[in-house]
C-alpha positions in Angstrom: 129.8 -45.2 -10.6 127.0 -42.8 -12.1 124.6 -45.8 -11.9 125.8 -46.9 -8.0 125.3 -42.8 -7.4 121.8 -43.2 -8.9 121.0 -45.9 -7.0 122.1 -44.5 -3.7 120.0 -41.2 -4.4 116.9 -43.0 -5.1 117.5 -45.0 -2.4 118.1 -42.0 0.1 115.4 -40.2 -1.3 113.2 -43.4 -0.9 113.8 -43.5 2.8 113.4 -39.7 3.1 110.4 -40.1 1.6 108.9 -43.2 4.2 110.5 -41.2 7.1 108.5 -38.4 5.8 105.3 -40.3 5.4 106.3 -41.9 9.0 106.6 -38.4 10.5 103.2 -37.1 9.0 101.3 -40.2 9.8 102.6 -40.0 13.2 101.5 -36.6 14.0 98.5 -36.8 12.6 97.9 -40.1 15.2 99.1 -38.1 18.1 96.6 -35.3 17.3 93.9 -37.2 16.2 91.0 -37.3 18.5 91.5 -39.3 21.5 90.0 -43.1 21.6 90.2 -42.5 25.8 90.9 -39.8 27.9 92.7 -40.9 31.7 91.3 -39.2 34.4 93.8 -36.8 35.0 93.3 -35.4 30.8 89.4 -35.6 31.0 89.3 -33.3 34.3 92.5 -31.2 32.8 90.9 -30.4 29.4 87.8 -29.1 31.0 89.1 -27.2 33.4 91.5 -25.7 30.7 88.9 -25.3 28.1 86.6 -23.5 30.8 85.5 -20.0 32.1 84.7 -18.6 35.0 81.0 -19.9 36.0 78.0 -17.4 35.4 74.4 -17.1 36.1 71.4 -18.0 33.8 67.9 -17.5 34.6 65.4 -19.0 31.5 62.1 -17.4 31.0 59.9 -19.7 33.1 62.3 -18.7 36.0 64.6 -21.7 36.2 68.1 -21.3 37.4 69.1 -24.6 37.8 67.6 -26.1 34.2 68.3 -29.6 35.3 65.9 -31.1 33.0 64.5 -30.0 29.5 61.4 -29.4 28.6 61.4 -30.7 25.1 59.1 -33.0 23.9 60.0 -33.2 20.3 64.2 -35.1 21.2 62.5 -38.4 19.5 61.7 -36.1 16.5 64.7 -34.2 16.1 67.1 -37.4 17.4 65.0 -39.3 14.0 66.6 -36.5 11.6 69.9 -36.7 12.9 70.3 -39.8 12.1 70.0 -39.3 8.7 71.7 -36.0 8.5 74.8 -36.4 10.5 77.7 -38.4 9.5 78.8 -40.4 12.9 82.5 -39.8 14.3 82.5 -36.4 14.6 82.4 -34.1 17.5 79.1 -33.2 19.1 78.4 -29.7 20.9 75.8 -29.0 23.3 74.3 -27.3 26.0 72.2 -28.2 29.3 70.9 -31.3 30.5 69.7 -34.9 29.6 68.5 -33.9 25.9 72.2 -34.4 25.0 72.3 -37.6 25.7 69.5 -38.3 23.1 71.5 -36.7 20.2 74.7 -38.2 21.4 73.0 -41.3 20.8 72.0 -40.2 17.4 75.0 -39.0 15.9 77.4 -41.4 17.6 80.2 -38.8 17.5 84.1 -39.5 18.6 83.7 -37.2 21.1 81.0 -34.8 22.5 81.4 -31.5 24.8 78.9 -29.8 26.8 79.2 -26.3 27.4 77.3 -24.1 29.9 77.3 -21.0 31.6 76.4 -22.3 35.0 78.7 -24.6 36.9 75.7 -26.4 37.9 75.7 -27.8 35.0 78.9 -29.6 35.3 77.6 -30.7 38.4 74.3 -32.4 36.6 76.8 -33.8 34.0 79.0 -35.3 36.3 76.1 -37.2 38.3 75.0 -38.5 35.0 78.9 -39.7 34.0 78.9 -41.7 37.6 75.3 -43.1 37.2 76.1 -43.9 33.6 79.8 -46.0 35.0 77.7 -47.4 38.0 75.2 -49.1 36.2 74.5 -51.9 33.4 71.2 -51.4 32.0 68.5 -48.8 31.5 66.4 -49.9 34.6 69.0 -49.8 37.2 70.3 -46.4 35.8 67.1 -44.8 36.7 66.8 -46.8 39.9 69.8 -45.1 41.0 69.2 -42.2 39.3 65.9 -41.5 41.0 67.0 -43.8 44.3 63.5 -46.1 43.4 63.5 -49.6 44.1 63.8 -51.6 40.7 60.4 -52.8 40.0 59.8 -56.4 38.8 59.4 -57.5 35.3 62.0 -55.1 33.4 63.9 -56.4 30.6 66.2 -55.4 28.1 62.9 -55.5 25.9 61.1 -53.0 28.1 60.4 -49.5 25.9 61.4 -46.5 27.7 57.7 -46.0 28.3 57.3 -49.2 30.0 60.2 -48.2 32.3 59.4 -44.9 32.9 55.6 -46.1 33.9 56.9 -48.7 36.1 58.9 -46.0 37.9 56.5 -43.9 38.5 54.7 -46.7 40.4 57.7 -48.0 42.0 58.2 -47.3 46.0 60.7 -44.1 46.4 64.2 -45.3 48.7 64.2 -44.1 52.0 66.8 -41.6 53.2 69.2 -44.4 54.6 69.3 -45.5 50.6 69.3 -41.9 48.9 72.5 -41.4 51.4 74.0 -44.5 50.4 73.7 -44.1 46.7 75.1 -40.4 47.1 78.0 -41.7 49.0 78.6 -44.1 46.2 78.5 -41.7 43.3 81.0 -39.4 45.0 83.1 -42.2 46.2 83.3 -43.3 42.0 83.9 -39.5 41.1 86.8 -38.5 43.8 88.1 -41.9 44.8 87.6 -44.1 41.5 88.1 -41.4 39.1 90.4 -39.3 40.8 88.6 -36.2 40.1 90.0 -33.1 42.6 86.3 -31.8 43.3 86.1 -29.4 45.8 83.2 -28.7 48.7 81.4 -26.9 46.2 81.4 -28.9 43.6 80.7 -31.8 46.2 77.6 -30.0 47.4 76.3 -29.0 43.7 76.6 -32.8 42.7 74.3 -33.4 45.8 71.9 -30.4 45.1 71.3 -32.1 42.0 70.8 -35.6 43.1 68.7 -34.3 46.3 66.1 -32.9 43.4 65.9 -35.9 41.1 65.0 -38.0 45.0 62.9 -35.9 45.9 60.4 -34.9 42.6 61.5 -38.7 41.2 60.6 -39.4 37.4 57.7 -36.8 37.8 60.2 -33.9 38.1 60.2 -31.3 35.7 61.7 -28.1 33.9 61.1 -25.8 37.3 60.6 -28.6 39.6 63.5 -27.8 41.8 63.6 -23.8 41.5 59.9 -23.8 42.0 59.4 -26.4 44.6 57.2 -28.5 43.2 56.0 -29.8 39.7 55.4 -26.9 37.4 55.6 -26.2 33.3 56.7 -28.6 31.1 56.8 -32.2 30.3 58.2 -34.6 33.5 61.5 -36.8 32.8 59.2 -39.6 32.4 57.1 -38.2 29.3 60.2 -36.7 28.0 62.3 -40.0 27.7 59.4 -41.7 26.5 58.7 -39.9 24.0 58.2 -40.7 20.0 59.1 -39.6 16.8 56.1 -38.4 15.2 56.5 -39.6 11.9 57.4 -43.2 12.7 55.5 -43.4 16.4 59.4 -44.7 17.6 61.0 -43.8 20.5 64.4 -42.3 19.9 66.0 -41.4 23.5 69.0 -42.7 25.0 66.9 -44.4 27.4 64.5 -46.1 24.0 66.3 -49.2 23.9 69.9 -50.9 24.9 71.8 -49.7 22.0 71.4 -46.0 22.9 72.0 -46.4 26.6 75.1 -48.2 25.5 76.3 -45.7 23.1 76.4 -42.8 25.6 77.9 -45.2 28.8 80.9 -46.3 26.2 81.4 -42.3 26.0 81.1 -41.8 29.3 83.0 -44.8 30.5 86.1 -43.4 28.1 85.3 -40.5 29.8 84.9 -39.0 26.0 81.5 -36.6 27.5 83.2 -33.7 28.6 81.8 -31.2 30.7 82.7 -27.5 30.2 81.9 -24.3 31.9 81.6 -21.5 29.7 79.5 -18.7 27.9 78.5 -19.0 24.4 79.9 -15.5 23.5 82.5 -15.5 26.0 86.2 -15.3 25.2 87.3 -18.6 25.8 85.5 -21.8 26.0 84.1 -22.2 22.3 87.1 -20.8 21.0 88.9 -23.4 22.9 86.7 -26.7 21.9 87.6 -25.4 18.2 91.0 -24.8 18.4 91.0 -28.5 20.1 89.1 -30.0 17.6 91.0 -28.8 14.5 94.5 -29.5 16.4 93.1 -33.0 15.8 92.1 -32.6 11.9 88.4 -33.0 13.4 85.2 -31.6 12.6 82.4 -30.5 14.4 79.1 -32.1 13.2 76.5 -30.9 15.4 75.9 -28.1 17.6 72.6 -28.3 20.1 72.0 -24.7 21.2 68.6 -24.8 22.3 66.9 -21.4 22.6 70.3 -20.0 23.9 70.9 -17.9 20.7 67.2 -16.3 21.8 69.1 -15.2 25.1 72.2 -13.7 23.3 70.4 -11.4 20.9 68.6 -10.2 23.9 71.9 -9.5 25.4 73.9 -8.0 22.0 76.3 -10.6 22.0 75.1 -12.4 18.8 78.1 -11.1 17.0 80.4 -12.6 20.0 78.8 -16.2 19.5 79.3 -15.8 15.6 82.4 -15.1 16.1 83.4 -17.8 18.4 81.8 -20.1 16.1 83.4 -19.1 13.1 86.6 -20.2 14.9 85.3 -23.8 14.5 86.3 -26.3 11.8 83.2 -27.1 10.0 82.1 -28.4 6.7 78.7 -28.2 4.4 77.3 -31.2 6.7 78.0 -29.3 10.4 74.4 -28.6 11.6 72.6 -26.2 14.1 70.3 -28.3 16.5 67.7 -25.9 17.8 64.5 -28.1 19.1 61.6 -25.9 21.4 58.7 -27.4 22.8 57.3 -29.8 20.2 58.8 -28.0 17.2 62.5 -28.0 15.6 64.7 -26.6 13.0 68.4 -27.6 11.6 70.8 -24.8 10.1 74.0 -25.0 8.4 76.9 -23.8 10.8 79.1 -22.7 8.1 76.4 -20.6 6.3 74.7 -19.2 9.2 78.2 -18.0 10.4 79.1 -16.9 7.4 76.5 -14.6 7.1 75.9 -14.0 10.7 72.2 -13.9 10.5 70.7 -13.4 13.6 67.6 -16.0 14.5 
């Protein structure tokens, strides 16, 4: 009898351990980063993480920031590819440079947070265009409503693409209207995003700016009414790594383009409206990542920290970042113009050193 009881006890313990392990694995699976988000989950997550929209005016006078002004994106991307382990979580701010850094870091999910709701409109426009096009040339053609030049192939460089589209014939008003209708329909009817009239108007504003200025659009073009300071879209996405001379932007090759397109298609580039020093957005993103056992691998902050210090809210930003799940490899990315710097998120947040 004693032996029988021992066998039964061992069996019960084995079953208990198996069930416990199963429940633990199931909980981890349930809380892990998603392989994709449904359209409803995507929109709900974006709205849940977001704060009310705010206002921002850069030193150059731009209020909409439809384009970066960073000529070092390929150099930054080359460094990120060796410094950041793939499969983490990417955080960013602003427009298209994020796609280059996402292609370099290959995260599982990305969150792009900006105080302006207009940046959400910009990101939704990009989302639709990525999903509606199969290749880089068609992407550029739809983004600027330009006739696709002949001779472009999968082997074309970003420089060749942009030079060809700078010379390409602009589409007429009917072509622009048809493109806008397709983009809006994709977001509202295909993706089922409940865009209100203001959101639709914001997307139209962004798209009209790209149509108006084409690949020659610059950082201040839309707010100034004409191409102004900073590099053009064409020159930025065709930039090269200072060390190797290689193009590293999201339009440099099909692999980079497909990396971003795949994330967009799976609803894994999530636009968020929020203030870096605000009470909700960054903390909510951090909580979402932490609940799923993941780590923030890279946070592109641009030069936002300068404005946070100027406004006396640096410590609030620091406190927000401190709530995020970080490790020794988590990096701040701070490119500006033709220079760049990286910083340890753990060390700098702990010390809360001003920049």
